[in-house]
C-alpha positions as CSV (number, residue, x, y, z in Angstrom):
1,M,-10.8,-8.4,-9.1
2,L,-11.9,-5.2,-10.9
3,L,-9.9,-1.9,-10.8
4,S,-12.1,1.0,-10.0
5,Q,-12.0,4.1,-12.0
6,A,-10.7,7.4,-10.5
7,H,-13.8,9.0,-8.9
8,H,-12.3,12.4,-8.4
9,G,-12.7,13.5,-12.0
10,T,-9.8,14.7,-14.1
11,G,-6.8,16.9,-13.1
12,E,-4.8,17.1,-9.9
13,P,-7.5,16.0,-7.5
14,A,-7.0,12.4,-8.8
15,V,-3.7,12.1,-6.9
16,R,-5.0,13.7,-3.6
17,C,-5.4,10.4,-2.0
18,D,-3.6,8.0,0.4
19,Y,-4.7,4.4,0.6
20,H,-2.2,2.9,3.0
21,I,-2.4,4.3,6.5
22,H,-2.0,2.6,9.9
23,T,-3.5,3.4,13.4
24,R,-2.7,2.7,17.0
25,Y,-5.6,0.3,17.4
26,L,-3.6,-2.9,16.5
27,G,-0.2,-1.5,17.4
28,C,0.6,-0.9,13.7
29,G,0.9,2.8,14.2
30,N,2.0,4.7,17.3
31,A,-0.1,6.7,19.8
32,T,-0.4,9.7,17.4
33,M,-2.4,7.6,14.9
34,E,-6.0,8.1,16.1
35,V,-8.6,8.0,13.3
36,A,-9.8,11.5,14.0
37,A,-6.2,12.9,14.1
38,I,-5.4,11.2,10.8
39,A,-8.4,12.6,9.1
40,A,-7.6,16.1,10.4
41,R,-4.0,15.9,9.2
42,C,-5.0,14.6,5.8
43,E,-7.6,17.4,5.5
44,G,-4.8,19.9,6.2
45,L,-2.7,18.2,3.4
46,G,-5.5,18.8,1.0
47,L,-6.4,15.1,0.5
48,G,-9.9,14.2,-0.6
49,S,-9.8,10.4,-0.2
50,I,-7.9,8.1,2.2
51,A,-8.1,4.7,3.7
52,I,-7.2,3.1,7.0
53,T,-5.4,-0.2,6.3
54,D,-4.1,-1.8,9.5
55,H,-2.6,-5.3,9.3
56,V,-4.1,-8.7,9.7
57,N,-1.2,-10.9,10.5
58,R,-3.2,-13.5,12.6
59,M,-6.8,-14.5,12.7
60,E,-7.1,-13.3,16.3
61,D,-6.3,-9.7,15.2
62,I,-9.5,-9.4,13.1
63,P,-12.0,-8.3,15.7
64,K,-9.8,-5.4,16.7
65,H,-10.6,-3.7,13.4
66,Q,-14.2,-3.1,14.5
67,A,-13.3,0.0,16.6
68,I,-11.6,1.5,13.5
69,A,-14.8,1.2,11.4
70,Q,-16.8,2.8,14.2
71,D,-14.5,5.7,14.6
72,I,-14.5,6.3,10.8
73,K,-18.3,6.5,10.8
74,Q,-18.3,9.3,13.5
75,L,-15.8,11.5,11.6
76,E,-16.6,15.2,10.8
77,T,-14.2,15.9,8.0
78,T,-14.1,16.9,4.3
79,V,-12.0,13.8,3.6
80,G,-13.7,10.6,2.5
81,V,-12.4,7.8,4.6
82,H,-12.4,4.1,3.5
83,F,-12.1,1.0,5.6
84,G,-9.4,-1.3,4.2
85,V,-7.0,-3.9,5.5
86,E,-3.4,-4.9,4.8
87,L,-2.6,-8.5,4.4
88,N,0.7,-10.4,5.1
89,F,1.6,-13.9,4.1
90,M,1.6,-16.2,7.1
91,G,4.8,-18.1,6.3
92,A,7.0,-18.6,3.3
93,D,4.2,-20.5,1.4
94,G,1.4,-19.6,3.7
95,N,-1.8,-17.8,2.8
96,F,-3.3,-14.4,3.8
97,A,-5.4,-14.4,7.0
98,Y,-8.4,-13.3,5.0
99,S,-11.5,-14.6,3.2
100,E,-14.8,-13.4,1.7
101,Q,-16.5,-14.3,5.0
102,I,-14.0,-12.1,7.0
103,R,-14.4,-9.3,4.5
104,D,-18.2,-9.4,4.7
105,E,-18.4,-9.8,8.5
106,L,-16.1,-6.9,9.2
107,G,-17.1,-4.7,6.4
108,F,-13.7,-4.3,4.8
109,Q,-14.1,-2.4,1.5
110,F,-10.9,-3.6,0.0
111,A,-7.6,-5.3,0.8
112,I,-4.0,-4.4,0.0
113,G,-1.3,-7.0,0.6
114,G,2.1,-8.3,-0.1
115,V,5.4,-9.5,1.2
116,H,6.9,-8.4,4.5
117,E,9.8,-10.8,5.1
118,T,12.6,-12.6,3.2
119,Y,11.2,-16.0,4.3
120,L,14.8,-17.3,4.3
121,D,16.6,-19.3,7.0
122,G,19.9,-18.5,5.5
123,Y,21.1,-15.7,3.1
124,D,20.9,-16.5,-0.6
125,L,20.4,-13.5,-2.9
126,E,19.2,-15.5,-5.9
127,R,16.7,-17.4,-3.6
128,L,15.6,-14.2,-2.0
129,V,14.7,-12.6,-5.3
130,A,12.9,-15.8,-6.4
131,V,10.8,-16.0,-3.3
132,Q,9.8,-12.3,-3.4
133,H,8.8,-12.6,-7.0
134,R,6.8,-15.7,-6.4
135,H,4.9,-13.9,-3.6
136,H,4.3,-10.8,-5.8
137,L,2.7,-13.0,-8.4
138,R,0.6,-14.8,-5.8
139,T,-0.6,-11.5,-4.5
140,C,-1.7,-10.4,-8.0
141,A,-3.5,-13.7,-8.5
142,D,-5.5,-13.4,-5.3
143,P,-9.0,-12.1,-6.3
144,L,-9.5,-10.6,-2.8
145,V,-6.5,-8.3,-3.1
146,A,-6.8,-5.0,-5.0
147,V,-3.3,-3.6,-4.4
148,L,0.2,-5.1,-4.2
149,V,2.0,-3.1,-1.6
150,H,5.7,-1.9,-1.8
151,P,7.2,-4.6,-4.1
152,W,10.9,-5.1,-3.4
153,W,10.8,-3.4,0.0
154,F,12.3,-5.1,3.0
155,G,12.3,-4.3,6.7
156,R,15.9,-3.5,7.7
157,G,15.5,-5.0,11.1
158,E,15.2,-8.6,9.8
159,F,18.5,-8.1,7.9
160,E,20.3,-6.7,10.9
161,T,19.0,-9.4,13.2
162,K,19.9,-12.2,10.8
163,G,23.2,-10.7,9.7
164,Y,22.1,-10.6,6.0
165,P,23.7,-8.0,3.6
166,W,21.2,-5.2,3.1
167,F,19.1,-5.4,0.0
168,C,19.6,-2.0,-1.7
169,D,20.3,-2.8,-5.3
170,L,17.6,-3.6,-7.8
171,A,20.2,-4.8,-10.2
172,A,19.7,-8.1,-8.5
173,V,16.2,-8.3,-10.0
174,P,16.2,-9.4,-13.7
175,G,14.2,-7.2,-16.0
176,S,12.3,-10.3,-17.1
177,L,10.8,-10.6,-13.6
178,M,9.8,-6.9,-13.6
179,R,8.1,-7.3,-16.9
180,E,6.4,-10.5,-15.7
181,L,5.1,-8.7,-12.6
182,A,3.8,-5.8,-14.8
183,D,2.0,-8.2,-17.1
184,A,0.5,-10.1,-14.1
185,A,-0.7,-6.9,-12.6
186,V,-2.3,-5.8,-15.8
187,G,-3.8,-9.2,-16.5
188,T,-5.3,-9.6,-13.0
189,Q,-6.3,-5.9,-12.7
190,T,-4.2,-5.5,-9.6
191,A,-2.8,-2.0,-8.7
192,I,0.8,-1.7,-7.7
193,E,1.6,0.7,-4.9
194,V,3.7,3.8,-5.0
195,N,4.8,3.7,-1.4
196,A,6.2,6.9,0.2
197,T,7.4,6.0,3.7
198,A,8.8,2.5,3.1
199,I,10.6,3.4,-0.1
200,L,10.5,6.9,-1.6
201,V,11.7,8.7,1.6
202,N,13.3,5.8,3.4
203,P,16.7,6.9,4.6
204,H,18.0,3.3,4.4
205,Y,17.9,3.5,0.6
206,G,20.5,5.6,-1.1
207,P,20.3,7.6,-4.4
208,R,21.2,4.5,-6.5
209,F,18.3,2.5,-5.2
210,Q,15.9,5.4,-5.4
211,A,16.9,5.9,-9.1
212,Q,16.5,2.2,-9.8
213,Y,13.1,2.1,-8.1
214,R,11.9,5.0,-10.1
215,D,13.0,3.2,-13.3
216,F,11.2,0.1,-12.1
217,L,7.9,2.1,-11.6
218,S,8.5,3.7,-15.0
219,L,8.7,0.2,-16.6
220,L,5.5,-0.8,-14.9
221,N,3.9,2.4,-16.1
222,E,5.0,1.8,-19.7
223,R,3.3,-1.6,-19.6
224,G,0.0,-0.2,-18.5
225,V,-0.1,-0.9,-14.8
226,H,-2.5,0.8,-12.5
227,F,-1.0,2.4,-9.4
228,S,-2.2,3.1,-5.8
229,L,-0.7,5.9,-3.7
230,G,0.1,5.2,-0.1
231,S,2.0,7.0,2.6
232,D,2.3,3.8,4.7
233,A,2.3,6.2,7.7
234,H,2.7,4.8,11.2
235,D,3.2,8.2,12.7
236,I,1.1,11.3,12.2
237,N,4.0,13.3,10.8
238,A,4.7,10.6,8.2
239,L,1.3,11.3,6.5
240,D,3.1,14.3,4.9
241,H,5.2,11.7,2.9
242,I,2.3,11.1,0.6
243,Q,3.5,14.2,-1.3
244,A,6.5,12.2,-2.5
245,A,4.2,9.7,-4.1
246,Q,2.1,12.4,-5.6
247,Q,5.3,14.0,-7.1
248,L,6.5,10.7,-8.5
249,V,3.1,10.2,-10.3
250,R,3.7,13.5,-12.0
251,D,7.4,12.9,-12.7
252,I,7.0,9.6,-14.5
253,G,3.8,10.6,-16.2
254,I,1.4,8.1,-14.8
255,P,-2.0,8.8,-16.5
256,L,-4.6,10.0,-14.0
257,E,-7.0,7.3,-15.2
258,R,-4.5,4.7,-14.0
259,V,-4.4,6.0,-10.5
260,W,-6.4,3.5,-8.4
261,H,-9.3,4.4,-6.1
262,P,-11.6,2.1,-4.1
263,S,-14.9,1.5,-6.0
264,A,-17.0,1.7,-2.8
265,P,-18.0,5.1,-1.3
266,P,-16.3,6.2,1.9
267,V,-17.6,4.9,5.2
268,N,-18.1,8.4,6.6
269,V,-20.2,11.2,5.0
270,P,-17.7,13.9,4.1
271,R,-18.9,17.4,4.8
272,S,-18.6,20.1,2.3
273,P,-15.4,22.1,2.5
274,S,-17.4,25.3,2.9
275,R,-19.0,24.2,6.1
């Protein structure tokens, strides 16, 4: 895969983007997440470039994305809106429900993807870390995936349902694995996501985890990783969370030329802000 260069020029506009947003169309987002409403909210936030990235968990979900693309084309907004997709692994050692044929038939401009479960049938912290790391590397190695989403995030619901101790301490992840991930991302030209809702403003993570995660992203930055910004919003109000990702980019000194943007032009034709 090839990392695209920032197409917003230099300076602050390079971080005025959000490339991980869900809609109501597949049930990923709630009823507030209409494409037109999303674009309007993002315009109000001063964003210049965004992407809709609903999930493909099963092959039968794929045709449902067509309505999203159609709604993007009809937008009247200053925001450039891209048509992406978020991929999940179908099982512990399964694959993504995605292919070049699906990409071309549906018109997806890029894919983001990663791990959304522990894939464990019994709690074992060492195995949990090993499985996650293996899947992170697999995501980076997939030539159809441009962005690895929310590494080391977990859905709290799975832990509560299975009675697992909550994963909220990155000390369980050896630094050697973090460095290996960084080098894999650089080598495969995969961007790693700075995720706002799932991690940076997630109330289930305390100050210790937040500080550890910041250090993790700083390590990736030091090793030359590219980063994608995403609110991972499922509710219209959560779009505001992108500001936390923007601030983190500034705080840890991510160079603007290593902020990832899709290489394709937006699906819609953005209007001039003066209109």
